[in-house]
C-alpha positions as CSV (number, residue, x, y, z in Angstrom):
1,M,31.1,9.9,-7.6
2,L,29.3,13.7,-7.7
3,E,27.7,11.9,-11.5
4,F,25.6,9.7,-8.6
5,L,23.8,12.3,-6.3
6,P,21.4,13.1,-9.6
7,Y,20.3,9.9,-10.0
8,L,20.3,9.5,-5.4
9,A,17.3,12.7,-5.5
10,I,15.6,11.1,-8.5
11,Y,15.5,8.1,-6.0
12,T,15.2,8.9,-2.7
13,I,14.1,12.4,-2.3
14,P,9.9,11.6,-4.2
15,I,9.9,8.5,-2.0
16,L,10.6,10.4,1.3
17,L,8.1,12.8,0.2
18,I,5.1,10.3,-0.2
19,L,5.8,8.0,3.2
20,T,5.8,11.0,5.1
21,A,2.4,12.5,4.1
22,V,0.9,9.3,3.6
23,V,2.6,7.6,7.1
24,T,1.1,11.1,8.2
25,I,-2.4,10.9,6.9
26,H,-1.9,7.4,9.3
27,E,-1.1,8.8,12.1
28,L,-3.4,12.1,12.0
29,G,-6.7,8.9,11.0
30,H,-6.0,7.5,14.7
31,F,-5.6,11.5,16.3
32,W,-8.8,12.7,14.9
33,M,-10.9,9.9,16.2
34,A,-9.1,9.8,19.1
35,K,-9.8,13.5,19.6
36,A,-13.5,12.5,18.8
37,C,-13.9,10.0,21.5
38,D,-12.0,13.0,23.7
39,V,-8.8,10.8,24.5
40,A,-5.7,13.1,25.8
41,I,-3.0,13.2,23.3
42,D,0.2,14.4,24.8
43,Q,2.4,14.8,21.0
44,F,2.2,14.3,17.1
45,A,5.0,14.4,15.1
46,I,5.7,14.5,11.6
47,G,9.4,12.9,11.4
48,F,12.0,11.7,13.0
49,G,15.0,13.2,15.0
50,K,15.4,16.1,16.5
51,P,13.1,18.7,15.5
52,I,13.3,21.3,13.6
53,V,10.3,23.4,14.9
54,Q,7.8,22.3,17.5
55,W,4.7,24.4,19.5
56,T,1.7,23.2,21.7
57,D,-1.6,23.8,20.9
58,K,-4.4,25.2,23.2
59,S,-5.5,21.8,23.7
60,G,-2.0,20.7,25.4
61,V,-0.7,18.8,22.1
62,Q,2.8,19.0,21.4
63,W,3.4,19.3,17.8
64,R,6.5,18.9,15.9
65,I,8.5,18.1,12.6
66,G,11.8,15.9,12.9
67,W,14.3,16.0,10.9
68,I,14.1,12.5,8.9
69,P,11.2,12.5,6.3
70,L,10.2,8.9,7.3
71,G,6.4,8.8,8.7
72,G,5.3,10.0,12.3
73,Y,3.4,9.2,15.2
74,V,0.9,10.3,17.5
75,R,1.7,9.5,21.7
76,F,-1.3,9.3,23.7
77,A,-1.1,10.1,27.7
78,G,-0.4,7.0,29.3
79,D,1.3,5.3,26.5
80,S,3.8,3.2,28.1
81,N,5.8,1.7,25.2
82,E,5.3,2.3,21.6
83,A,2.9,0.2,20.5
84,S,0.6,1.7,23.3
85,V,0.1,-1.9,24.7
86,P,0.6,-1.4,28.8
87,D,0.8,-4.2,30.7
88,S,-2.0,-5.0,32.5
89,E,-1.2,-5.2,35.8
90,D,0.3,-2.1,35.4
91,L,-3.2,0.0,34.7
92,E,-4.4,-0.1,38.3
93,D,-0.6,1.4,38.7
94,L,-1.4,4.0,36.4
95,R,-4.9,5.1,37.7
96,S,-3.6,6.1,40.8
97,Q,-0.5,8.0,39.3
98,I,-3.6,9.9,37.5
99,E,-6.0,10.4,40.1
100,A,-3.0,11.8,42.2
101,K,-1.7,14.3,39.4
102,L,-4.9,15.0,37.7
103,G,-7.6,13.8,39.8
104,K,-10.2,10.8,39.2
105,E,-12.0,13.2,36.7
106,A,-9.3,12.7,34.2
107,V,-9.3,8.9,34.2
108,G,-11.9,9.0,31.8
109,R,-9.6,11.0,29.2
110,F,-7.1,8.4,29.1
111,Y,-6.4,6.2,25.7
112,H,-6.3,3.1,28.0
113,F,-9.2,3.1,30.2
114,K,-11.4,4.1,27.4
115,P,-14.2,1.8,26.4
116,V,-12.8,-1.3,24.2
117,W,-15.3,-0.1,20.9
118,Q,-13.6,3.4,21.4
119,R,-9.9,1.8,20.9
120,A,-10.9,-0.3,18.4
121,L,-12.3,2.7,16.5
122,V,-8.7,4.7,17.4
123,A,-6.4,1.8,16.0
124,A,-8.6,1.0,12.9
125,A,-8.8,4.8,11.9
126,G,-5.3,4.5,10.6
127,P,-5.6,2.0,8.1
128,A,-8.6,3.5,7.0
129,A,-7.3,7.1,6.8
130,N,-5.0,6.1,4.2
131,F,-8.0,4.2,2.2
132,V,-10.0,7.6,2.5
133,L,-7.0,9.3,1.0
134,A,-6.4,6.6,-2.2
135,L,-10.0,7.1,-2.6
136,V,-10.5,11.1,-2.5
137,I,-6.8,11.1,-5.2
138,F,-8.4,8.6,-7.8
139,M,-11.8,9.8,-7.5
140,A,-10.1,13.5,-8.1
141,I,-7.9,12.1,-10.9
142,F,-11.1,10.3,-12.5
143,M,-13.3,13.5,-12.5
144,T,-10.6,16.1,-13.6
145,L,-8.1,14.1,-16.0
146,E,-9.9,12.0,-19.1
147,T,-7.1,8.6,-18.5
148,A,-6.4,7.3,-21.2
149,R,-7.3,2.8,-21.6
150,L,-7.7,0.1,-23.8
151,R,-10.9,-2.5,-24.4
152,P,-9.9,-5.4,-24.2
153,V,-9.6,-6.1,-27.8
154,V,-6.7,-8.6,-29.4
155,G,-4.3,-7.2,-31.4
156,E,-2.0,-9.9,-32.2
157,V,-0.9,-13.5,-31.3
158,M,2.0,-13.8,-30.8
159,P,3.7,-17.8,-32.3
160,N,4.2,-20.7,-30.4
161,S,2.6,-18.9,-27.3
162,P,-0.1,-20.1,-24.8
163,A,-2.5,-18.0,-26.7
164,A,-2.0,-19.3,-29.5
165,A,-2.1,-22.9,-28.5
166,A,-5.6,-22.1,-27.0
167,G,-7.0,-20.7,-30.2
168,F,-7.1,-16.8,-29.8
169,Q,-7.0,-14.3,-33.3
170,P,-6.6,-11.1,-33.7
171,G,-9.9,-9.3,-33.4
172,D,-11.6,-11.6,-30.0
173,V,-13.2,-9.4,-27.3
174,I,-12.3,-10.3,-23.8
175,K,-15.6,-10.7,-22.0
176,S,-14.4,-12.5,-18.8
177,V,-12.0,-14.7,-17.5
178,N,-12.8,-17.2,-14.8
179,G,-16.0,-16.0,-14.5
180,R,-14.7,-12.3,-13.8
181,E,-15.9,-9.6,-16.0
182,I,-13.0,-7.8,-17.7
183,R,-13.6,-3.8,-18.4
184,D,-10.4,-2.9,-20.1
185,F,-6.6,-4.8,-20.9
186,E,-4.6,-3.5,-18.6
187,E,-7.5,-5.8,-15.8
188,F,-6.8,-8.6,-17.9
189,K,-3.0,-8.2,-18.3
190,I,-2.5,-8.1,-14.3
191,F,-5.1,-11.0,-14.0
192,V,-2.5,-12.8,-15.9
193,M,0.7,-12.0,-14.4
194,L,-0.2,-12.9,-10.9
195,R,-1.5,-17.1,-12.3
196,S,1.7,-18.3,-14.1
197,G,1.4,-22.1,-14.5
198,E,-2.3,-22.0,-14.2
199,T,-4.8,-22.6,-16.6
200,I,-7.5,-19.6,-17.6
201,H,-10.8,-20.1,-18.6
202,V,-11.3,-16.9,-21.4
203,T,-14.7,-15.8,-22.1
204,V,-14.5,-14.0,-25.7
205,D,-16.7,-12.4,-28.0
206,R,-15.6,-13.4,-32.0
207,A,-18.1,-12.0,-34.2
208,G,-20.8,-11.9,-32.5
209,E,-20.4,-15.6,-31.1
210,Q,-19.2,-16.9,-27.5
211,K,-16.0,-19.1,-27.3
212,V,-14.1,-20.0,-24.0
213,L,-10.4,-21.0,-24.6
214,S,-8.4,-22.1,-21.9
215,P,-4.8,-21.2,-22.1
216,T,-2.3,-22.2,-19.5
217,L,-0.2,-19.5,-18.8
218,R,3.8,-19.7,-19.1
219,R,6.3,-18.4,-16.1
220,I,9.1,-15.2,-17.8
221,A,10.8,-13.0,-16.1
222,E,11.7,-9.9,-18.0
223,K,12.6,-6.1,-16.6
224,D,9.6,-3.8,-16.0
225,G,10.0,-0.9,-19.1
226,V,9.3,1.9,-16.4
227,T,11.4,0.4,-12.9
228,G,14.1,-1.9,-15.1
229,A,13.5,-4.3,-12.1
230,K,13.9,-7.9,-12.7
231,I,10.1,-9.1,-12.7
232,K,8.8,-12.4,-12.8
233,R,4.6,-12.9,-14.5
234,G,2.5,-15.0,-16.3
235,Q,2.3,-14.3,-19.9
236,V,-0.4,-15.7,-22.4
237,G,1.2,-14.0,-25.9
238,I,-1.5,-12.0,-27.1
239,G,-0.8,-8.0,-27.2
240,P,-3.8,-5.6,-27.4
241,D,-5.3,-3.7,-30.6
242,P,-3.7,-0.3,-30.8
243,N,-7.1,0.9,-32.6
244,A,-9.2,-0.1,-29.1
245,L,-7.3,2.9,-27.0
246,Y,-10.5,5.3,-25.7
247,Y,-10.3,8.6,-23.1
248,Y,-12.2,7.9,-19.7
249,R,-13.9,10.5,-17.5
250,A,-16.4,10.3,-14.8
251,R,-19.6,12.4,-15.5
252,N,-20.7,12.8,-11.7
253,P,-19.4,11.9,-7.9
254,V,-21.1,8.4,-7.8
255,E,-19.4,7.1,-11.1
256,G,-16.1,8.5,-9.3
257,F,-16.9,6.9,-6.8
258,N,-17.8,3.9,-8.2
259,E,-14.4,3.9,-10.7
260,A,-12.1,4.5,-6.9
261,T,-13.9,1.8,-5.4
262,H,-12.1,-0.4,-8.1
263,A,-9.2,0.6,-8.6
264,I,-8.7,0.0,-5.2
265,W,-10.3,-3.3,-5.1
266,V,-8.7,-4.4,-7.6
267,R,-4.9,-3.6,-6.2
268,L,-6.2,-5.7,-2.4
269,E,-7.5,-8.5,-5.0
270,T,-3.9,-8.5,-6.3
271,T,-2.2,-8.4,-2.8
272,F,-4.6,-11.0,-1.8
273,T,-4.1,-13.5,-5.1
274,Y,-0.3,-13.2,-4.4
275,I,-0.2,-14.0,-0.8
276,G,-2.6,-16.9,-1.6
277,R,-0.4,-18.3,-4.4
278,I,2.8,-18.2,-1.6
279,F,0.9,-20.3,0.4
280,K,0.1,-22.6,-1.8
281,G,3.9,-23.2,-2.6
282,R,3.0,-21.6,-6.1
283,E,5.0,-18.2,-5.0
284,N,8.1,-17.7,-3.2
285,G,7.7,-14.4,-2.3
286,D,10.6,-13.0,-4.1
287,Q,8.2,-9.9,-5.3
288,F,7.4,-8.8,-1.7
289,S,9.1,-5.5,-2.0
290,G,10.4,-2.3,0.6
291,I,11.2,0.9,0.8
292,V,14.1,0.0,-1.7
293,G,11.5,-0.8,-4.2
294,M,9.4,1.6,-3.6
295,A,12.8,4.0,-4.2
296,G,13.1,2.3,-7.3
297,A,9.7,2.5,-8.4
298,A,9.5,6.1,-7.7
299,G,13.0,7.0,-9.4
300,G,11.1,4.9,-12.6
301,V,8.7,7.1,-12.9
302,T,10.6,10.2,-11.9
303,K,12.9,9.4,-14.9
304,A,9.8,8.2,-16.9
305,T,7.8,11.5,-16.3
306,I,11.7,13.4,-17.2
307,K,11.9,11.8,-20.6
308,A,8.3,12.4,-21.1
309,S,7.8,16.3,-20.5
310,P,9.7,18.6,-23.5
311,D,9.6,21.9,-20.9
312,L,9.9,22.4,-17.5
313,G,6.3,23.0,-16.7
314,T,5.3,20.2,-18.4
315,F,7.7,18.6,-16.2
316,F,6.4,19.6,-12.9
317,A,2.2,19.0,-14.0
318,N,3.1,15.5,-14.7
319,F,5.3,14.6,-11.8
320,G,2.5,15.9,-9.5
321,L,0.3,14.1,-11.3
322,N,2.2,11.3,-11.1
323,M,3.1,11.1,-7.4
324,V,-0.3,12.1,-6.2
325,A,-1.4,8.4,-8.2
326,F,1.8,6.6,-6.8
327,A,0.5,8.2,-2.9
328,A,-2.7,6.4,-3.1
329,S,-1.3,2.7,-4.5
330,I,1.5,3.7,-1.6
331,S,-1.7,4.2,0.9
332,I,-3.4,1.4,0.4
333,G,-0.5,-1.0,1.1
334,I,0.7,0.9,4.1
335,G,-3.2,0.9,4.9
336,F,-3.2,-3.3,4.4
337,V,-0.4,-4.0,6.3
338,N,-1.3,-2.3,9.5
339,L,-4.4,-4.6,9.2
340,L,-2.6,-7.1,9.5
341,P,-3.0,-9.2,12.8
342,I,0.5,-8.8,14.0
343,P,1.2,-7.4,16.9
344,M,2.8,-4.0,17.3
345,L,0.6,-3.0,14.4
346,D,-2.9,-1.4,14.3
347,G,-3.9,-5.0,13.1
348,G,-2.6,-6.5,16.3
349,H,-4.4,-4.4,18.4
350,L,-7.7,-5.3,17.3
351,V,-7.2,-8.4,17.8
352,F,-6.0,-7.6,21.6
353,Y,-9.6,-5.4,21.2
354,A,-11.5,-8.5,19.8
355,Y,-10.7,-10.8,22.5
356,E,-10.8,-7.8,25.5
357,A,-14.7,-7.2,24.0
358,I,-15.3,-11.2,24.4
359,A,-13.0,-12.3,27.4
360,R,-14.6,-9.1,29.7
361,R,-10.8,-8.8,30.9
362,P,-7.1,-7.5,28.9
363,L,-5.0,-10.3,27.5
364,A,-2.6,-11.4,30.8
365,A,0.6,-8.9,30.5
366,K,2.7,-12.3,29.7
367,V,1.0,-12.5,26.9
368,Q,0.9,-9.3,25.8
369,A,4.4,-8.6,26.0
370,A,5.5,-12.1,24.4
371,S,3.3,-11.2,21.2
372,F,4.7,-8.0,21.0
373,K,8.1,-9.1,21.0
374,V,7.0,-11.7,18.1
375,G,5.2,-9.5,16.2
376,L,8.1,-7.0,16.1
377,A,10.6,-9.9,15.5
378,L,8.2,-10.5,12.7
379,V,8.0,-7.2,11.0
380,L,12.1,-6.8,11.1
381,A,12.1,-9.7,9.5
382,L,9.4,-9.6,6.8
383,M,11.0,-5.9,6.4
384,L,14.7,-7.6,5.9
385,F,13.3,-10.4,3.7
386,A,12.1,-7.6,1.4
387,T,15.0,-5.6,0.9
388,W,17.1,-8.9,0.3
389,N,14.2,-9.5,-2.8
390,D,14.9,-5.3,-4.2
391,L,18.3,-5.7,-4.1
392,V,18.4,-9.0,-6.1
393,R,15.5,-7.3,-8.0
394,Y,17.9,-4.3,-9.0
395,D,20.5,-6.0,-9.7
396,A,22.2,-4.1,-6.6
397,F,25.2,-7.0,-5.7
398,R,26.4,-7.2,-9.4
399,F,26.3,-3.0,-9.3
400,I,28.1,-3.0,-6.1
401,G,30.8,-5.4,-7.2
402,G,31.7,-3.8,-10.3
403,L,32.1,-0.5,-7.7
404,I,34.4,-2.9,-6.0
405,S,36.4,-4.7,-9.4
């Protein structure tokens, strides 16, 4: 059993550190915006469980670091539940309690009595911080390192493939697909992966002549080379030209910003496309991933880094870079998920605040309470669904069965 401990460390420690860092940035987004809006804050926690260390700053905020490194939270003064949504009929009672303890002038510093636009800013600041984190990381990478890229040049066409049937030839330069410009081969590969069963229209440059080829993508199931997970994706049947490899580094902050925003948009567009295909009945959601999948990806990257590093110094340099880049992708995912209009998440709060701004009164207490329960159940169901997908994708049940037998 002891031989599994190194693997356990490889798959758990990196993702715990990344999630704690990314969620802390998310909560700091709420914290900083609340400070800017002069909101009274009780506590800021990094991690959960009993605190390893805690202290109170000059403004009265209690800072604590918990022993379970899995995220964190910020708690505003007067919060009645985890979602920062008190029952509307209790607001007057809360006002009376504040006035009795701290005086009338203190009421305005409590989150629930702030103007709705300020509460909306505080709610949106968490996801915004995640996107800013990803932007900063990608800009730093593009401006300081030369990243390897492949120009979208066809190097080989697999026999009996959709590409062969559509007339692709080695040397074709892919210019666009379905009207969208393609800048490198990886971008084309991602586009194809998400559109199995569809007919796409690819514009190629062949010896100076523009041609439009229309392959119908097939669906394949194979193991990912890094994580080892089973992935179902679209395939066209072409390989890149290895001679089209080049190295890129942004020359200035504007170019770095453009590259970083493009990287973020590609990841968001991939998510939008996949969700859209689920609603169209073209996907069953089996690629949704949760904490197990993230741990598998982080572990796979760690193992690949170990294999590719000839010495300890190189390993730590490569590991740090890979984990920072992975953290950027995780941060985008957390920012996106939190903007979903689900009660309990930041997006749910924004929906409530939009209603309040239009109706000029908070949503009814019973509706808020029911919405919170539905939102909690939905979030838990999504977590269970994602975890089931992860276990199936990594053949966990077969592995457990092997241990038992």
